[in-house]
C-alpha positions as CSV (number, residue, x, y, z in Angstrom):
1,X,66.2,106.0,-68.1
2,X,67.0,103.2,-70.6
3,X,69.4,100.3,-70.5
4,X,72.9,101.0,-71.8
5,X,75.5,98.5,-73.1
6,X,78.9,98.6,-74.8
7,X,78.5,96.7,-78.0
8,X,79.6,96.1,-81.6
9,X,77.2,96.9,-84.4
10,X,77.4,95.6,-87.9
11,X,75.7,97.7,-90.7
12,X,76.3,97.8,-94.4
13,X,79.4,95.6,-94.1
14,X,80.9,97.9,-91.5
15,X,81.8,96.9,-87.9
16,X,81.3,99.8,-85.5
17,X,82.3,99.9,-81.8
18,X,80.1,101.9,-79.5
19,X,77.2,102.0,-77.0
20,X,73.7,100.8,-77.5
21,X,70.9,102.4,-75.5
22,X,67.5,100.8,-75.2
23,X,64.8,103.4,-74.5
24,X,61.1,103.0,-73.9
25,X,60.3,103.4,-77.6
26,X,63.6,103.3,-79.5
27,X,67.0,101.8,-79.8
28,X,70.0,104.2,-80.0
29,X,73.6,103.5,-81.1
30,X,76.4,105.9,-80.6
31,X,80.0,105.2,-81.6
32,X,82.8,105.4,-84.2
33,X,81.4,108.7,-85.5
34,X,78.0,107.2,-86.0
35,X,74.7,108.0,-84.2
36,X,71.6,106.0,-85.1
37,X,68.2,106.1,-83.6
38,X,65.5,103.5,-84.6
39,X,62.0,103.8,-83.3
40,X,60.3,100.5,-82.4
41,X,57.5,101.5,-84.8
42,X,60.0,101.7,-87.6
43,X,61.3,98.2,-87.1
44,X,60.2,95.6,-89.7
45,X,61.7,92.7,-87.9
46,X,63.3,91.8,-84.6
47,X,65.1,88.5,-84.2
48,X,68.0,87.0,-82.2
49,X,70.7,84.6,-82.9
50,X,73.1,83.4,-80.1
51,X,74.4,86.7,-78.5
52,X,73.1,88.9,-81.3
53,X,70.1,91.2,-81.8
54,X,69.0,91.5,-85.4
55,X,66.9,94.6,-86.4
56,X,65.5,95.1,-89.8
57,X,64.4,98.7,-90.6
58,X,64.7,101.3,-93.4
59,X,68.4,101.4,-92.9
60,X,68.7,97.7,-93.7
61,X,69.8,95.0,-91.3
62,X,71.5,96.1,-88.1
63,X,73.2,93.5,-85.9
64,X,74.1,94.2,-82.3
65,X,76.4,92.0,-80.3
66,X,74.6,91.9,-76.9
67,X,75.5,88.6,-75.4
68,X,73.0,87.5,-72.7
69,X,71.0,90.7,-73.2
70,X,70.0,89.9,-76.8
71,X,66.9,87.9,-75.9
72,X,65.6,90.3,-73.1
73,X,66.1,93.4,-75.4
74,X,64.3,91.7,-78.2
75,X,61.4,90.8,-75.9
76,X,61.2,94.4,-74.6
77,X,61.1,95.8,-78.2
78,X,58.4,93.4,-79.2
79,X,56.4,93.9,-76.0
80,X,56.9,97.5,-74.9
81,X,55.3,98.4,-71.6
82,X,52.3,100.7,-71.5
83,X,52.8,104.1,-69.9
84,X,50.7,103.2,-66.9
85,X,52.9,100.1,-66.2
86,X,56.1,102.2,-66.3
87,X,54.5,104.7,-63.9
88,X,53.5,102.0,-61.5
89,X,49.8,102.7,-61.8
90,X,47.1,100.0,-61.9
91,X,44.0,98.4,-60.5
92,X,43.1,99.8,-57.1
93,X,45.9,102.4,-56.8
94,X,44.8,105.7,-55.3
95,X,45.9,108.5,-57.6
96,X,45.6,112.3,-57.4
97,X,46.5,114.8,-60.1
98,X,47.7,118.3,-59.3
99,X,47.7,120.9,-62.1
100,X,46.7,120.5,-65.7
101,X,47.9,117.0,-66.8
102,X,47.3,116.2,-70.5
103,X,43.8,114.6,-71.1
104,X,45.2,111.5,-72.8
105,X,47.4,110.8,-69.7
106,X,44.4,111.1,-67.4
107,X,42.4,108.9,-69.6
108,X,45.1,106.2,-69.5
109,X,45.3,106.5,-65.7
110,X,41.5,106.0,-65.4
111,X,41.5,103.1,-67.9
112,X,44.2,101.3,-65.8
113,X,41.6,100.7,-63.0
114,X,43.3,103.2,-60.7
115,X,41.0,105.3,-58.4
116,X,41.7,108.8,-59.7
117,X,40.5,111.5,-57.3
118,X,38.2,114.2,-58.8
119,X,40.1,117.0,-57.1
120,X,43.6,117.5,-55.6
121,X,42.3,117.0,-52.0
122,X,42.7,114.2,-49.5
123,X,45.5,112.2,-48.1
124,X,47.2,108.8,-48.2
125,X,47.3,108.6,-52.0
126,X,49.6,105.9,-53.5
127,X,50.6,108.1,-56.5
128,X,50.5,111.9,-57.1
129,X,51.0,113.5,-60.4
130,X,52.2,117.1,-60.5
131,X,51.9,118.7,-64.0
132,X,54.6,121.3,-64.3
133,X,54.5,123.8,-67.3
134,X,56.7,126.5,-65.8
135,X,59.4,126.6,-63.1
136,X,56.9,128.4,-60.8
137,X,54.7,125.3,-60.8
138,X,57.5,123.5,-58.8
139,X,56.4,125.5,-55.7
140,X,53.5,123.0,-55.5
141,X,55.8,120.0,-54.7
142,X,55.5,120.7,-50.9
143,X,51.7,120.6,-50.9
144,X,51.7,117.6,-53.2
145,X,53.9,115.7,-50.8
146,X,51.2,116.1,-48.1
147,X,48.8,114.2,-50.3
148,X,50.7,110.9,-50.4
149,X,51.3,108.3,-47.7
150,X,54.9,107.6,-46.6
151,X,55.6,104.9,-49.2
152,X,53.8,106.7,-52.0
153,X,55.4,108.5,-54.9
154,X,55.2,111.9,-56.7
155,X,55.6,112.0,-60.5
156,X,56.6,115.4,-61.8
157,X,55.6,115.6,-65.4
158,X,57.3,118.4,-67.3
159,X,58.3,119.4,-70.9
160,X,61.6,118.1,-72.2
161,X,64.4,120.3,-73.6
162,X,63.1,123.6,-72.3
163,X,64.8,126.4,-70.3
164,X,61.7,126.9,-68.1
165,X,61.7,124.5,-66.4
166,X,65.0,122.8,-66.9
167,X,65.6,119.2,-65.7
168,X,68.0,120.6,-63.1
169,X,65.2,122.8,-61.7
170,X,63.0,119.8,-61.2
171,X,65.6,117.8,-59.5
172,X,66.7,120.6,-57.2
173,X,63.1,121.4,-56.2
174,X,62.4,117.8,-55.1
175,X,65.7,117.3,-53.4
176,X,65.5,120.6,-51.5
177,X,62.4,119.1,-49.8
178,X,64.4,116.0,-48.8
179,X,62.8,113.8,-51.4
180,X,64.7,111.2,-53.4
181,X,64.4,110.9,-57.2
182,X,64.5,107.2,-58.1
183,X,63.0,106.8,-61.6
184,X,62.7,108.7,-64.9
185,X,60.2,107.8,-67.6
186,X,59.6,109.2,-71.1
187,X,56.0,110.1,-71.4
188,X,56.0,111.0,-75.1
189,X,58.2,113.0,-77.4
190,X,57.4,116.3,-75.6
191,X,57.1,115.2,-72.0
192,X,59.2,113.4,-69.4
193,X,58.5,112.4,-65.8
194,X,60.6,112.0,-62.7
195,X,59.4,110.1,-59.6
196,X,60.3,111.4,-56.1
197,X,59.7,109.4,-52.9
198,X,60.2,110.1,-49.2
199,X,63.4,108.6,-47.9
200,X,63.0,105.6,-45.6
201,X,64.7,107.4,-42.7
202,X,62.0,110.1,-42.8
203,X,59.0,107.8,-43.0
204,X,56.8,107.5,-39.9
205,X,57.2,104.3,-38.0
206,X,54.1,102.2,-37.7
207,X,53.0,101.7,-34.1
C-alpha cells in the first residue's frame, strides 16, 4: 500500500485539489474530475522547492504541494526500493517457496543472499512464499504456516484484478486461520502480495 496525501496539483496553468498517492512505481493524482498516473520510468525530472514536488513528464510540468513530504517523496521516486527489500528478504534469511512462484521472483530471492530451501519442507523459516493461482491454492495456507517460526511471515502472491482468487478470498483465508495481514506489496503489473503473521498473543513463549 502506498502513501496518500491531500494536496494541490498545478498543471497547464490549472490548480486542482485532490489526493496524491505514492505507489511503489508510480505517482497517482485523483481530484477535481482529473485522474493522472505517472510511472517513475516515465519521469524526465524530479526536483523539489520548499514544500513542492516538481515532476517533469510527457504531460509537462506537474507541481504537487506536499509540505514536509516533498523531499521524502522525491527521494523515494529517485531511489525506489528493490522488490526483495519491500518483501523483507535479504542476506541470511531462511526462505521457503510453496507452489509455482515466477522464476524471476525466485531469482531475485536467491540473488538477495537469502537461504532459499530447495523444497517446501522443514521448519523455522523466516519467510514463506505461497504462490496462489486459483482460490483452491489458498487451502495450503495452513500447512505453510507450519513452516515458519513464530515471528516469521507468510507472503501470499496472487494475480491482481481477478475473480479467482479475489483479494477478499485471500484476506479471509488468512484471517480464518487466526493470522494477521500487516503489509501489501505490488510485485509487478500482474501480481500483488499480502503478508500474514502470527498474532503476538498466539506465539509460543520462550522458556
